[in-house]
Structures are given as C-alpha cells and as structure tokens.
N, C-alpha and C positions, 0 to 999 in steps of 0.2 A: 891376835885372832884374824884381823883383816889381812895381814901379810900372809898368814898361813892359807887363808882362803884364796888369795891371788895366786899363790904357788900351786894350789890344787887345780884352779881353773886353767893355769898355763899348762900343767901336765895333761889335763883333759883335752885341751886344744891340740896338743901334740899327739893325741891318740891313745893316751893311757886310760884303759877301760876302768881300772880300779879307781882312779881319781874321779872319773865321771860318775861312777856308781856312788862314791863317797859324797859328791856334791848333791846328787839327787836325794840320797838318804838324809843329808844335813838339812835340805830345804823342803823335804817331803810335806811336812805339815802346812807350810805356807802355800805350796803348789796346790795341795788338795783344797785348802780353805778358799783360795782364789777361784779355783774351778767350781766349787760348790756355790759360791756367791753368784756365779753366772748361770749355772744350770739348775740349781735348787733341788737336786736329788742325788743320793749317794751313788747310784749305779752310773749315771751319766758323768758325775764328777770323777769317778774312778776311770771311766773311759777317757776323759780329758787328761787325767794324770798319765795314763798309759800312752796316749797319742803324743802328749807333750814330751814325755821322756824319749820316745822314739824319734820325733822330729828334732829334738835338741841333740840327741846322739848323732843323728845323720849330719847335722849342720854345725856342730860345735867348732869344727876347724875354721869356719867362716867368721867366728867371733874375733874381732880385731882388738878390743880393749877388755882385758880380763876384769877390770873394775866395774864394767857394765854388765856382768854376768846376770844379775838378778833382773835388770831392766830388759835384757835380751830374752831371758827365760819367761818373764811375765808377758812379753809380747807374744810369745809362742802359746802360752796358756790361753790368752784371750782369743787368739786366732783359732785354736782347737775348740774352745768352748763355743765360738761363733759357728763353727761347722756343725757341732752337735745341735745347737739351737736351730740352725737352718733345716736340719733333718727333721726337727720337730715342728717346722713351720713357724718358728719364733714364738711359740706359745710356751709360757713358763708357768705351769700350774703349781700352786702350793697345795700339796695333798695333805690329807689328815695325818699321814705318817710323818711328813716333814714338820707339820705344825706341832705334833706331839713331841718330836725330837727337840724342837726349839724350846718348847715350854719346859723341858727338863733342864736345858741349858740356862735359861733366864728365869731365876726364881723370883726376883723382884722386878716388876715392870715388864714381865714377859709379853703381855698383851701389846705394849707399845713397840717392843722389839719385833714381834711378829708383824704388826701393822707396817713398821718401817721396812722390813725385808720384803713384804708383799708389795709395798709401794715402789721400792727400788726395782723389783722384778718387773713392774709394769712400765718402767721408763723406756724410752727409745734406747737402742743399743749404745749409741755414742754417749748419751747422757749417763746411762748406767755405768759404763766403763769409767768415765771421768769421776763420778761420785764415789765409786768403790775404791779407785786408786787413790783419790785424794783423802777421803774420810776414813776408810778402813785401813789403808796402808801408809798414810801420811807421806805419800810421794809429793814432791814439789811440782809446781806447774810445768817447769822445764822438763823434769823427768817424765811426767805424763805425756807431754808433747812428743818426747822421743819414743815412748812406748807405743803411742797411738799413731805416730808418724803424721802429726798435724801441727800447725803453728800454735804457739803459746796462747795467742789471742783466741783461737778457736777453743782451746781447753777451757779458758775462762768463760767463754760463751756457753759451752756445754754445762759447766758447773752452775752457772747462773740460771740457765733455763731448766736444768735438772732440779735445782732447789725450788724454783717456781712451780714446777710440776708436782713435786713432793708436797709443797704447801697446799696446792690446789686439791690434791687427793685427800689430805688430812681435813681440809674444810668440808669436802664432800662427805667424808665419813662422819664428821661432827654434825652436819646437817641431817644425815640419816638418823643419827642417834637422838638428836633433839627434836626432830620433826615428827 
C-alpha cells in the first residue's frame, strides 16, 4: 500500500492530474477532519479543503520527497486554516449547530469531548496546532517540527504549555460548577 501511494505521489509530482485527484480523494477525510479541528465549522472547513487542494495542486511539483506527502499536505491545510481564522479575527466560536453535531458523534462522554474541543479551540494557534497534530494524529515531535517549521524543542514547549492551558481551563470550569 505504501509503495503504491509513493508511485501515485510521484506521478502527481510529474503533473499527472488523475494521480493528484486520486491522492486527494484517498486522503479527503483526513484533510477535512484536520481543517474542521482548526476552524470548527463545516462551511469554513470545506473552504479550507478547497483552498488546500488548489494550493497543493499548484505546488505539488515542488515536493522533493514523495514519502513526505502527508506532512507537506498537512502544512498546507494548517496554513489555509490559519488564513480563514485570520479573516475571522482569530475568533473560533462553537455554535449550537457545532455542539449538536458533536453530541451526535459522542454518545458516551460527549460533554467531556465538547469541553475538550472547546478548550482546544481557545488555545493559542501554535499550542493548538501542536496538540492537534500530536494527540489527534499521533505525529511524532520530529514530524510536527517539520510541519510547523520550528525546532523540536519548541514543539515540546508548545505541547507542554498547551497541556498546562488545557488543565487550567478545566480547573476553571470545575470551579464554576462547584462554586
């Protein structure tokens, strides 16, 4: 499977439109999920997917190592999501619609899942990226440093500070509930 994927990436790099289309279809769910984790609504996530596909198509020829295709594509997703968030002045509201969609997805412990997504959405951009890439996608520190184009030590710092912020927001929530 891995070898077949590399062949498809190499074809796309050489300008084969069908190969590129196949790769996007193959990874569509992951692209959308990543976009959604950043922008928190379907409309913007679809915009991110569309812009990511366009940007990737325009620059696929610059990809030097086919085995880094997903790392390269994830970097584009994050950049496109960042542009959308900037347009919205970096405010990431969780609307009732989003919350109701999430509650359908998470039958047991859905309140905790919603709280966690809300808390992640409130993190600084770099912390949020590191947390999402590490915990949702199981990327290594090294891969995250390549995606975010920062040193590995900085990734560790972002993860550590992001977790501290998440813990703090949970304690604040508990204080409100108990107080």
